[in-house]
C-alpha positions in Angstrom: 18.6 -12.5 3.8 19.8 -16.0 2.9 23.2 -14.6 2.0 23.8 -13.4 5.6 25.6 -15.7 8.1 23.3 -17.5 10.5 24.5 -15.5 13.5 23.7 -12.2 11.8 20.2 -13.4 10.8 19.5 -14.5 14.4 20.8 -11.2 15.7 18.6 -9.2 13.3 15.6 -11.4 14.2 16.2 -10.8 18.0 16.6 -7.1 17.5 13.3 -7.0 15.4 11.5 -8.9 18.2 12.9 -6.6 20.9 11.9 -3.5 18.9 8.3 -4.9 18.4 8.0 -5.5 22.1 9.1 -2.0 23.0 6.6 -0.4 20.6 3.7 -2.5 21.9 1.3 -0.1 23.7 -1.4 -2.7 24.4 -1.0 -5.5 26.9 -3.2 -8.4 28.0 -3.5 -9.1 31.7 -4.4 -12.5 33.2 -4.6 -12.1 37.0 -1.3 -10.4 38.0 0.6 -11.3 34.9 0.7 -9.2 31.7 2.0 -9.7 28.2 2.7 -7.2 25.5 0.2 -7.4 22.6 2.3 -7.4 19.3 -0.6 -7.5 16.9 -4.2 -6.4 17.5 -7.1 -6.9 15.1 -10.9 -6.9 15.2 -11.2 -10.7 15.9 -8.3 -11.1 18.3 -4.7 -10.4 19.1 -1.2 -11.9 19.0 1.6 -12.4 21.6 5.2 -13.4 21.2 5.3 -17.2 20.9 8.3 -17.6 23.2 6.6 -15.9 26.2 2.9 -16.6 25.4 1.2 -19.3 27.4 -1.8 -21.2 26.0 -4.2 -18.5 27.3 -7.8 -19.4 27.5 -10.7 -17.8 29.3 -11.2 -14.3 30.7 -8.5 -11.6 30.1 -8.3 -7.8 30.3 -6.8 -5.6 27.6 -5.1 -2.4 28.6 -3.7 0.6 26.6 -1.1 1.8 29.1 -3.1 2.3 32.3 -6.5 2.6 30.5 -8.7 -0.5 30.7 -10.0 -1.1 27.1 -11.9 -4.3 27.3 -12.6 -7.6 29.1 -12.5 -10.5 26.7 -13.2 -14.2 26.6 -10.5 -15.7 24.4 -9.1 -19.0 23.1 -5.7 -19.8 21.6 -6.1 -20.0 17.9 -2.8 -20.9 16.1 0.9 -20.4 15.9 1.9 -18.0 13.1 5.6 -17.8 12.7 6.9 -16.2 15.9 3.4 -15.2 17.1 0.7 -17.0 19.0 -2.7 -15.8 17.8 -5.8 -15.7 20.1 -9.4 -15.2 19.0 -12.1 -13.3 20.9 -15.2 -15.4 21.8 -16.6 -12.2 23.5 -15.1 -8.7 23.8 -16.9 -6.3 26.1 -15.7 -2.6 26.2 -14.7 -1.4 29.6 -16.6 1.6 31.0 -15.7 4.0 33.8 -19.2 3.9 35.3 -21.7 1.1 36.2 -24.4 0.3 33.7 -27.7 2.0 34.1 -30.8 -0.1 34.8 -33.2 2.4 33.3 -33.6 4.4 30.1 -32.3 7.9 30.1 -34.6 10.6 28.6 -32.5 12.6 26.2 -34.6 15.7 26.8 -34.2 15.6 30.6 -32.4 18.7 32.1 -28.7 18.2 32.8 -28.8 20.4 35.9 -31.3 22.5 37.8 -30.8 26.2 38.6 -31.8 27.4 42.1 -34.7 29.8 42.4 -33.4 33.1 43.3 
């Protein structure tokens, strides 16, 4: 791509970034502000360097409207046009409160009325 004029290279880079942001399904939310996740891996995620603040602390990760996890993160490094963040802790979100007792796997699911 070195043979292309500077303006064309910048235009292609801008289009590539815009396309990557549009395709991003995951987002990280801090308070009322959310950012599209451009790269997600087991140990962390990456945001666009231009829009990414130096996040640190507790964040929530969503896939559309579905809450995936609550994570404790720290900014790791700049990698090209990405800012990488690492998980210190990642807890999967559940749709019900945790149980404070052990569930017997052989317990009946429902009871039938006597008839």
